[in-house]
PAPA-310014 format. One record per residue (C-alpha): residue in one letter; x, y, z. Coordinates in steps of 0.1 Angstrom, whole numbers, plus 5000, padded with zeros to 4 digits. Layout:
[node 'a',[X,Y,Z]];
...
This chain:
[node 'm',[4533,8905,7133]];
[node 'v',[4560,8919,7110]];
[node 'd',[4570,8883,7100]];
[node 'r',[4535,8871,7094]];
[node 'n',[4529,8903,7074]];
[node 'k',[4560,8898,7052]];
[node 'k',[4550,8859,7046]];
[node 'k',[4517,8871,7033]];
[node 't',[4533,8899,7011]];
[node 't',[4556,8871,6998]];
[node 'r',[4527,8848,6991]];
[node 'd',[4505,8874,6975]];
[node 'r',[4533,8885,6953]];
[node 'g',[4543,8851,6942]];
[node 'k',[4506,8842,6931]];
[node 'r',[4504,8875,6913]];
[node 'l',[4536,8868,6894]];
[node 'q',[4524,8838,6882]];
[node 'r',[4490,8851,6873]];
[node 'e',[4502,8885,6856]];
[node 'r',[4537,8875,6841]];
[node 'l',[4542,8839,6841]];
[node 'k',[4512,8824,6825]];
[node 'p',[4510,8850,6798]];
[node 'r',[4545,8842,6788]];
[node 'l',[4541,8804,6789]];
[node 's',[4508,8808,6768]];
[node 'r',[4533,8818,6738]];
[node 'n',[4546,8783,6739]];
[node 'p',[4515,8760,6745]];
[node 'e',[4532,8728,6746]];
[node 'r',[4548,8742,6779]];
[node 'l',[4514,8746,6793]];
[node 'r',[4514,8709,6798]];
[node 'r',[4513,8693,6836]];
[node 'f',[4549,8688,6848]];
[node 's',[4560,8660,6870]];
[node 't',[4589,8641,6882]];
[node 'v',[4602,8607,6869]];
[node 's',[4576,8592,6895]];
[node 'd',[4550,8612,6883]];
[node 'e',[4546,8636,6911]];
[node 'e',[4533,8668,6899]];
[node 'i',[4556,8699,6903]];
[node 's',[4548,8736,6904]];
[node 's',[4562,8761,6882]];
[node 'l',[4575,8782,6912]];
[node 'y',[4583,8777,6950]];
[node 't',[4585,8804,6975]];
[node 'p',[4589,8808,7014]];
[node 'a',[4551,8802,7013]];
[node 'd',[4555,8764,7004]];
[node 'l',[4575,8762,7036]];
[node 'e',[4549,8781,7059]];
[node 'g',[4547,8763,7095]];
[node 'i',[4582,8742,7090]];
[node 'd',[4605,8747,7120]];
[node 'f',[4638,8750,7103]];
[node 'l',[4659,8737,7133]];
[node 'k',[4634,8708,7140]];
[node 'e',[4630,8697,7102]];
[node 't',[4662,8706,7084]];
[node 'g',[4687,8717,7111]];
[node 'f',[4724,8715,7106]];
[node 'p',[4746,8687,7090]];
[node 'g',[4756,8662,7118]];
[node 'e',[4727,8669,7140]];
[node 'y',[4695,8652,7145]];
[node 'p',[4675,8646,7123]];
[node 'y',[4703,8646,7099]];
[node 't',[4685,8658,7071]];
[node 'r',[4715,8677,7058]];
[node 'g',[4738,8648,7062]];
[node 'v',[4751,8625,7091]];
[node 'h',[4787,8642,7094]];
[node 'p',[4790,8679,7104]];
[node 's',[4820,8683,7079]];
[node 'm',[4805,8661,7050]];
[node 'y',[4829,8661,7022]];
[node 'r',[4848,8691,7035]];
[node 'g',[4863,8664,7060]];
[node 'r',[4863,8635,7038]];
[node 'l',[4852,8625,7004]];
[node 'w',[4827,8597,6997]];
[node 't',[4843,8563,6989]];
[node 'm',[4847,8556,6953]];
[node 'r',[4835,8522,6948]];
[node 'q',[4830,8504,6916]];
[node 'f',[4809,8474,6915]];
[node 's',[4831,8447,6898]];
[node 'g',[4832,8410,6890]];
[node 'f',[4833,8387,6862]];
[node 'g',[4847,8355,6850]];
[node 's',[4870,8338,6870]];
[node 'a',[4886,8349,6905]];
[node 'e',[4918,8354,6886]];
[node 'd',[4901,8379,6861]];
[node 't',[4884,8400,6888]];
[node 'n',[4914,8400,6910]];
[node 'a',[4934,8415,6881]];
[node 'r',[4903,8441,6878]];
[node 'y',[4906,8449,6914]];
[node 'h',[4944,8456,6912]];
[node 'y',[4937,8480,6880]];
[node 'l',[4909,8498,6897]];
[node 'l',[4929,8504,6930]];
[node 's',[4958,8516,6908]];
[node 'q',[4936,8541,6894]];
[node 'g',[4925,8557,6925]];
[node 'q',[4893,8536,6934]];
[node 't',[4892,8534,6972]];
[node 'g',[4870,8505,6981]];
[node 'l',[4862,8472,6965]];
[node 's',[4826,8459,6955]];
[node 'v',[4822,8423,6945]];
[node 'a',[4797,8413,6919]];
[node 'f',[4791,8373,6922]];
[node 'h',[4780,8353,6892]];
[node 'f',[4743,8342,6895]];
[node 'p',[4749,8305,6908]];
[node 't',[4768,8320,6937]];
[node 'l',[4741,8342,6946]];
[node 'm',[4716,8312,6943]];
[node 'g',[4739,8287,6963]];
[node 'y',[4750,8265,6937]];
[node 'd',[4784,8254,6928]];
[node 's',[4799,8262,6893]];
[node 'd',[4796,8223,6883]];
[node 'h',[4759,8222,6892]];
[node 'a',[4734,8214,6863]];
[node 'r',[4716,8249,6869]];
[node 'a',[4749,8267,6867]];
[node 'r',[4757,8254,6831]];
[node 'g',[4764,8284,6807]];
[node 'e',[4761,8311,6835]];
[node 'v',[4795,8307,6851]];
[node 'g',[4813,8339,6851]];
[node 'm',[4789,8356,6830]];
[node 'c',[4774,8381,6853]];
[node 'g',[4800,8383,6880]];
[node 'v',[4828,8365,6895]];
[node 'a',[4822,8326,6902]];
[node 'v',[4831,8317,6939]];
[node 'd',[4823,8282,6951]];
[node 's',[4849,8276,6977]];
[node 'l',[4874,8294,6998]];
[node 'r',[4900,8285,6973]];
[node 'd',[4883,8310,6949]];
[node 'm',[4879,8337,6978]];
[node 'e',[4918,8332,6983]];
[node 'i',[4924,8339,6946]];
[node 'l',[4900,8368,6944]];
[node 'f',[4919,8389,6971]];
[node 'h',[4953,8378,6964]];
[node 'g',[4978,8407,6970]];
[node 'i',[4948,8429,6985]];
[node 'p',[4955,8440,7021]];
[node 'l',[4923,8434,7037]];
[node 'd',[4931,8454,7068]];
[node 'k',[4937,8486,7046]];
[node 'i',[4907,8484,7021]];
[node 't',[4870,8478,7026]];
[node 't',[4848,8453,7005]];
[node 's',[4813,8453,6998]];
[node 'm',[4797,8421,6988]];
[node 't',[4764,8422,6970]];
[node 't',[4750,8389,6982]];
[node 'n',[4718,8381,7001]];
[node 'a',[4707,8345,7006]];
[node 'p',[4743,8331,7011]];
[node 'a',[4758,8363,7026]];
[node 'a',[4766,8344,7057]];
[node 'i',[4788,8319,7038]];
[node 'l',[4806,8346,7017]];
[node 'l',[4813,8366,7049]];
[node 'a',[4829,8335,7064]];
[node 'm',[4850,8330,7034]];
[node 'y',[4863,8366,7038]];
[node 'i',[4870,8362,7075]];
[node 'a',[4889,8331,7067]];
[node 'v',[4912,8349,7040]];
[node 'a',[4917,8379,7061]];
[node 'e',[4929,8353,7089]];
[node 'q',[4953,8338,7065]];
[node 'q',[4967,8371,7058]];
[node 'g',[4971,8376,7096]];
[node 'v',[4943,8401,7098]];
[node 's',[4918,8393,7129]];
[node 'p',[4880,8397,7121]];
[node 'g',[4880,8428,7144]];
[node 'k',[4904,8448,7120]];
[node 'i',[4884,8440,7088]];
[node 'g',[4856,8466,7072]];
[node 'g',[4833,8462,7048]];
[node 't',[4796,8456,7039]];
[node 'i',[4774,8424,7029]];
[node 'q',[4742,8432,7012]];
[node 'n',[4725,8405,7033]];
[node 'd',[4689,8421,7026]];
[node 'i',[4668,8394,7020]];
[node 'l',[4635,8410,7022]];
[node 'k',[4640,8430,6991]];
[node 'e',[4648,8397,6972]];
[node 'y',[4612,8386,6976]];
[node 'i',[4598,8422,6968]];
[node 'a',[4620,8426,6937]];
[node 'r',[4653,8409,6929]];
[node 'h',[4641,8372,6934]];
[node 's',[4675,8359,6941]];
[node 'w',[4663,8341,6971]];
[node 'i',[4668,8304,6985]];
[node 'f',[4651,8299,7017]];
[node 'p',[4615,8309,7031]];
[node 'p',[4614,8344,7048]];
[node 'd',[4613,8332,7085]];
[node 'p',[4645,8309,7084]];
[node 's',[4662,8335,7062]];
[node 'm',[4656,8363,7089]];
[node 'r',[4669,8338,7115]];
[node 'i',[4702,8335,7094]];
[node 'i',[4705,8375,7093]];
[node 't',[4699,8378,7133]];
[node 'd',[4727,8352,7137]];
[node 'i',[4749,8376,7115]];
[node 'l',[4739,8405,7134]];
[node 'a',[4749,8388,7170]];
[node 'f',[4781,8373,7155]];
[node 'c',[4795,8404,7140]];
[node 's',[4785,8426,7168]];
[node 'd',[4808,8407,7191]];
[node 'h',[4836,8396,7165]];
[node 'v',[4835,8418,7135]];
[node 'p',[4825,8453,7150]];
[node 'k',[4835,8472,7118]];
[node 'w',[4815,8452,7094]];
[node 'n',[4782,8467,7082]];
[node 't',[4759,8437,7086]];
[node 'i',[4731,8444,7060]];
[node 's',[4729,8471,7035]];
[node 'i',[4694,8475,7033]];
[node 's',[4686,8481,6998]];
[node 'g',[4661,8503,6979]];
[node 'y',[4682,8501,6946]];
[node 'h',[4665,8469,6931]];
[node 'i',[4632,8479,6943]];
[node 'r',[4635,8509,6920]];
[node 'e',[4652,8490,6894]];
[node 'a',[4621,8468,6895]];
[node 'g',[4601,8498,6886]];
[node 's',[4591,8516,6918]];
[node 't',[4583,8552,6925]];
[node 'a',[4609,8574,6945]];
[node 'v',[4585,8573,6974]];
[node 'q',[4581,8534,6971]];
[node 'e',[4619,8529,6972]];
[node 'l',[4621,8550,7004]];
[node 'a',[4591,8535,7022]];
[node 'f',[4596,8497,7012]];
[node 't',[4635,8502,7020]];
[node 'i',[4627,8520,7054]];
[node 'a',[4599,8493,7061]];
[node 'd',[4627,8466,7056]];
[node 'g',[4651,8483,7080]];
[node 'i',[4622,8484,7106]];
[node 'a',[4617,8447,7101]];
[node 'y',[4655,8441,7106]];
[node 'v',[4657,8460,7136]];
[node 'q',[4628,8445,7151]];
[node 'a',[4639,8409,7143]];
[node 'g',[4673,8418,7160]];
[node 'i',[4655,8430,7191]];
[node 'd',[4634,8399,7191]];
[node 'a',[4664,8378,7192]];
[node 'g',[4677,8394,7223]];
[node 'i',[4704,8417,7207]];
[node 'p',[4703,8454,7221]];
[node 'v',[4694,8478,7196]];
[node 'd',[4723,8500,7204]];
[node 'k',[4746,8469,7198]];
[node 'f',[4740,8464,7162]];
[node 'a',[4719,8491,7149]];
[node 'p',[4752,8514,7143]];
[node 'r',[4763,8488,7117]];
[node 'l',[4733,8488,7096]];
[node 's',[4737,8509,7061]];
[node 'y',[4716,8516,7033]];
[node 'f',[4716,8513,6996]];
[node 'f',[4698,8537,6974]];
[node 'n',[4694,8545,6935]];
[node 'a',[4702,8573,6919]];
[node 'h',[4674,8578,6893]];
[node 'm',[4671,8604,6864]];
[node 'd',[4651,8631,6884]];
[node 'f',[4676,8654,6900]];
[node 'f',[4657,8671,6928]];
[node 'e',[4633,8642,6936]];
[node 'e',[4666,8619,6941]];
[node 'i',[4683,8644,6966]];
[node 'a',[4649,8649,6984]];
[node 'k',[4647,8612,6987]];
[node 'y',[4681,8609,7005]];
[node 'r',[4673,8638,7028]];
[node 'a',[4638,8624,7038]];
[node 'a',[4655,8589,7044]];
[node 'r',[4680,8604,7068]];
[node 'r',[4653,8622,7087]];
[node 'm',[4627,8594,7087]];
[node 'w',[4656,8566,7099]];
[node 'a',[4667,8590,7127]];
[node 'r',[4632,8595,7141]];
[node 'i',[4622,8560,7138]];
[node 'm',[4654,8549,7156]];
[node 'r',[4651,8575,7182]];
[node 'e',[4613,8573,7189]];
[node 'r',[4602,8540,7179]];
[node 'f',[4630,8517,7188]];
[node 'r',[4641,8540,7216]];
[node 'a',[4680,8536,7205]];
[node 'k',[4702,8558,7228]];
[node 'd',[4735,8556,7209]];
[node 'e',[4734,8586,7181]];
[node 'n',[4752,8563,7158]];
[node 's',[4720,8542,7156]];
[node 'w',[4700,8572,7144]];
[node 'k',[4724,8581,7115]];
[node 'l',[4715,8568,7082]];
[node 'r',[4744,8560,7063]];
[node 'f',[4742,8549,7026]];
[node 'h',[4758,8538,6994]];
[node 't',[4745,8550,6960]];
[node 'q',[4745,8532,6925]];
[node 't',[4734,8551,6895]];
[node 'a',[4706,8538,6879]];
[node 'g',[4711,8509,6857]];
[node 'v',[4676,8508,6843]];
[node 't',[4679,8543,6829]];
[node 'l',[4709,8533,6807]];
[node 't',[4701,8526,6771]];
[node 'a',[4714,8502,6743]];
[node 'q',[4706,8529,6719]];
[node 'q',[4731,8556,6717]];
[node 'p',[4751,8541,6745]];
[node 'v',[4776,8570,6749]];
[node 'n',[4748,8592,6762]];
[node 'n',[4749,8570,6791]];
[node 'v',[4780,8586,6802]];
[node 'a',[4761,8620,6806]];
[node 'r',[4733,8603,6824]];
[node 'v',[4758,8586,6850]];
[node 'a',[4775,8620,6855]];
[node 'l',[4742,8637,6865]];
[node 'q',[4730,8608,6888]];
[node 'g',[4764,8608,6904]];
[node 'l',[4761,8643,6912]];
[node 'm',[4728,8639,6927]];
[node 'a',[4739,8613,6950]];
[node 'v',[4770,8636,6960]];
[node 'l',[4745,8666,6964]];
[node 'g',[4722,8643,6985]];
[node 'g',[4750,8632,7009]];
[node 't',[4762,8597,7000]];
[node 'q',[4789,8581,7017]];
[node 's',[4800,8558,6991]];
[node 'l',[4792,8558,6952]];
[node 'h',[4791,8535,6924]];
[node 't',[4790,8548,6889]];
[node 'n',[4778,8528,6862]];
[node 's',[4798,8522,6829]];
[node 'm',[4780,8532,6796]];
[node 'd',[4781,8496,6780]];
[node 'e',[4761,8477,6808]];
[node 't',[4731,8474,6788]];
[node 'l',[4752,8452,6764]];
[node 's',[4777,8435,6785]];
[node 'l',[4798,8435,6817]];
[node 'p',[4819,8466,6814]];
[node 't',[4851,8467,6796]];
[node 'e',[4883,8483,6814]];
[node 'q',[4880,8515,6793]];
[node 'a',[4843,8520,6804]];
[node 'v',[4847,8514,6840]];
[node 't',[4877,8538,6839]];
[node 'i',[4857,8566,6825]];
[node 'a',[4830,8557,6852]];
[node 'l',[4855,8560,6879]];
[node 'r',[4869,8592,6865]];
[node 't',[4835,8606,6864]];
[node 'q',[4835,8604,6903]];
[node 'q',[4869,8618,6905]];
[node 'i',[4859,8648,6882]];
[node 'l',[4828,8655,6905]];
[node 'a',[4852,8653,6936]];
[node 'e',[4883,8672,6922]];
[node 'e',[4870,8697,6896]];
[node 't',[4832,8707,6901]];
[node 'g',[4834,8722,6934]];
[node 'v',[4803,8703,6945]];
[node 'a',[4822,8689,6976]];
[node 'n',[4834,8725,6987]];
[node 's',[4803,8735,7007]];
[node 'i',[4782,8712,7031]];
[node 'd',[4749,8705,7017]];
[node 'p',[4748,8733,6993]];
[node 'l',[4712,8729,6982]];
[node 'g',[4699,8731,7017]];
[node 'g',[4672,8757,7021]];
[node 's',[4660,8755,6984]];
[node 'f',[4622,8760,6985]];
[node 'l',[4616,8734,6959]];
[node 'l',[4638,8707,6977]];
[node 'e',[4626,8713,7010]];
[node 'k',[4591,8710,7001]];
[node 'l',[4599,8679,6982]];
[node 't',[4618,8663,7010]];
[node 'n',[4587,8671,7032]];
[node 'e',[4561,8655,7008]];
[node 'm',[4585,8625,7003]];
[node 'e',[4586,8617,7039]];
[node 'k',[4548,8623,7045]];
[node 'k',[4539,8599,7016]];
[node 'a',[4564,8574,7027]];
[node 'm',[4553,8571,7061]];
[node 'h',[4518,8564,7049]];
[node 'y',[4531,8533,7032]];
[node 'i',[4548,8524,7063]];
[node 'r',[4518,8529,7085]];
[node 'k',[4502,8506,7061]];
[node 'i',[4527,8479,7064]];
[node 'd',[4525,8482,7100]];
[node 'e',[4489,8476,7101]];
[node 'm',[4496,8443,7080]];
[node 'g',[4520,8431,7107]];
[node 'g',[4550,8443,7093]];
[node 'm',[4571,8437,7062]];
[node 'v',[4573,8400,7063]];
[node 'e',[4536,8396,7064]];
[node 'a',[4531,8423,7037]];
[node 'i',[4555,8403,7015]];
[node 'k',[4536,8372,7021]];
[node 'r',[4504,8392,7009]];
[node 'g',[4521,8404,6979]];
[node 'y',[4517,8442,6988]];
[node 'p',[4549,8459,6980]];
[node 'q',[4552,8437,6949]];
[node 'r',[4517,8446,6933]];
[node 'e',[4525,8483,6943]];
[node 'i',[4557,8482,6924]];
[node 'i',[4540,8462,6894]];
[node 'd',[4513,8490,6891]];
[node 'a',[4539,8518,6893]];
[node 's',[4562,8502,6865]];
[node 'y',[4531,8499,6843]];
[node 'h',[4521,8535,6848]];
[node 'y',[4555,8548,6838]];
[node 'q',[4557,8523,6810]];
[node 'r',[4523,8539,6797]];
[node 'l',[4536,8573,6801]];
[node 'l',[4565,8564,6780]];
[node 'e',[4545,8549,6753]];
[node 'k',[4523,8580,6752]];
[node 'g',[4553,8603,6747]];
[node 'e',[4545,8620,6782]];
[node 'k',[4580,8609,6795]];
[node 'k',[4610,8610,6773]];
[node 'i',[4641,8590,6770]];
[node 'v',[4666,8604,6747]];
[node 'g',[4675,8580,6718]];
[node 'v',[4646,8557,6726]];
[node 'n',[4613,8576,6723]];
[node 'c',[4628,8610,6709]];
[node 'y',[4660,8621,6693]];
[node 'r',[4665,8587,6677]];
[node 's',[4693,8580,6651]];
[node 'd',[4695,8554,6625]];
[node 'e',[4732,8557,6630]];
[node 'e',[4747,8538,6659]];
[node 'l',[4781,8545,6673]];
[node 'p',[4799,8510,6679]];
[node 'i',[4814,8506,6714]];
[node 'p',[4839,8477,6725]];
[node 'i',[4820,8449,6743]];
[node 'l',[4835,8426,6771]];
[node 't',[4831,8390,6763]];
[node 'i',[4834,8359,6786]];
[node 'd',[4853,8330,6773]];
[node 'k',[4837,8298,6776]];
[node 'e',[4870,8284,6787]];
[node 'v',[4861,8301,6821]];
[node 'e',[4835,8276,6830]];
[node 'r',[4856,8246,6823]];
[node 'k',[4885,8257,6843]];
[node 'q',[4862,8268,6872]];
[node 'v',[4842,8234,6871]];
[node 'a',[4877,8218,6873]];
[node 'r',[4892,8238,6901]];
[node 't',[4860,8231,6923]];
[node 'r',[4863,8194,6917]];
[node 'e',[4899,8197,6924]];
[node 'v',[4893,8211,6956]];
[node 'r',[4865,8184,6966]];
[node 'r',[4892,8158,6957]];
[node 'k',[4920,8174,6978]];
[node 'r',[4901,8181,7010]];
[node 'n',[4898,8157,7042]];
[node 'a',[4863,8141,7032]];
[node 'k',[4858,8131,7067]];
[node 'r',[4859,8165,7082]];
[node 'v',[4840,8177,7055]];
[node 'a',[4813,8155,7061]];
[node 's',[4814,8162,7099]];
[node 'r',[4811,8201,7093]];
[node 'i',[4781,8196,7069]];
[node 'd',[4763,8174,7097]];
[node 'a',[4771,8201,7121]];
[node 'l',[4757,8228,7099]];
[node 'k',[4724,8207,7097]];
[node 'd',[4724,8203,7135]];
[node 'a',[4729,8238,7143]];
[node 's',[4703,8251,7118]];
[node 'l',[4677,8228,7137]];
[node 's',[4688,8245,7169]];
[node 'r',[4692,8278,7183]];
[node 't',[4732,8277,7179]];
[node 'n',[4745,8306,7161]];
[node 'l',[4752,8295,7126]];
[node 'm',[4780,8318,7117]];
[node 'p',[4807,8301,7137]];
[node 'v',[4796,8267,7121]];
[node 'i',[4797,8282,7088]];
[node 'l',[4832,8297,7095]];
[node 'e',[4844,8261,7104]];
[node 'a',[4829,8247,7073]];
[node 'v',[4844,8271,7048]];
[node 'k',[4878,8267,7063]];
[node 'e',[4874,8229,7055]];
[node 'y',[4868,8242,7019]];
[node 'v',[4831,8228,7021]];
[node 't',[4815,8245,6991]];
[node 'i',[4788,8270,6988]];
[node 'g',[4765,8246,6971]];
[node 'e',[4770,8220,6997]];
[node 'i',[4766,8245,7029]];
[node 'c',[4732,8255,7010]];
[node 'd',[4722,8222,7001]];
[node 'a',[4724,8212,7038]];
[node 'f',[4702,8243,7046]];
[node 'r',[4677,8236,7020]];
[node 'e',[4674,8202,7037]];
[node 't',[4665,8216,7070]];
[node 'm',[4650,8249,7062]];
[node 'g',[4633,8243,7029]];
[node 't',[4630,8266,6998]];
[node 'y',[4609,8295,6989]];
[node 't',[4587,8294,6959]];
[node 'd',[4572,8328,6943]];
[node 'p',[4535,8328,6953]];
[node 'a',[4527,8339,6919]];
[node 'm',[4506,8367,6925]];
[node 'y',[4511,8385,6894]];
């Protein structure tokens, strides 16, 4: 009875404070009486108190770090035990160029590598294909064959570093190349660690770098799950990505909901393929965006952990605690960077990195200030890396485990985020799951509507971007820009053609036939792909073989 009376007293006092003291004070500045909302346009109250958390069971909903439902973190020690992995997304020009950048970043204290491939590689074309013309090395590193991957990781011990590769449709091929390079170094597949993004569903939703239709694409993914479970146990087989969903214009709730729904689809596909859930689920990871709204983003990460834990334990009946734990990588939001006053991007990235750390990320990429203008220069990427190191070593944010846990505002936002995201997931379930929802265009339309709504808020001045629709300046501070020499394309095309000339043509033809046969059967594709890349069959040739048997996907043009 005493506790109930205390709660009532607290609630009544809070209401009286807002009515008698807060509102009169705000009335002196009428412009501050406007509606306040997050970046996603979720309304924010002026004050949060224990009354906002009435009925919430702390142990059940929030708990302690390292304990189910992991709202406060997946590890009991979090950064007191180990800092997050500092992993800068990098790739440009030739494999030689990018290898040099990797050695530089590792020498500067980076603790993991993350490969950005150029667009032809992501779409399954070799550099000498007509559709690759003018794109070679421009938005990432060109990788056509095993020879390029050998150069890319020259001098880098693959048993001592972890590598994340942002690739989706051709993920199986690039993973096979990585395994082959490791074996050349004398490192067995069981000793390498890293991640392939391998999240094709978000490509149909947001990013659009697909090759094959959804159903055969899901088959490739389950083949990877099965193969890695048996042969590459330290590899994270899918990085289920909300990052690109958010970059396409979604709200925080939509990013959370659609990403978790993608995860549900992958788990169900693995189970349907006959793989025990606890055999592959512990190696699934997530990839989230760090946007500009401080508390909304942190609440998103906390809600994601809690949702995934409950889904894995209650929906999929996973028994291994590692299957319940949502581990995630974060990248600061590229879409928030501005070409206007680009030095301001350093501040944006620092704050977004802080959100990710306070939200409990396992690894972090901080964008460079020049990325709206070009691929990052060495100076810009160093500043981005130093931002993480300053967060880790100077700010004290890694000293305490989940320092924001218990914040009335944060806990309320976390609860609301989960509630709204689960509403989306139930709706997707009613459609038959995420693959069917994508075929209907449901998540695509939701993101388009959210993006349009936010753009309207910007145009009306209800949301502000410094240097764009407020605090503009006619004087721009010039910054150095990285340019890719056109000679890169000529040399890359020449190397790929030289690889084709020198390899054993008879064995290549045999491997391509084996790829086609395997794709038309239930044979696991990974061993067949691995044998092909070892014979220097190119990524374009492998994808062409699968295009012939699996078909290609065309956007249903629902917009």
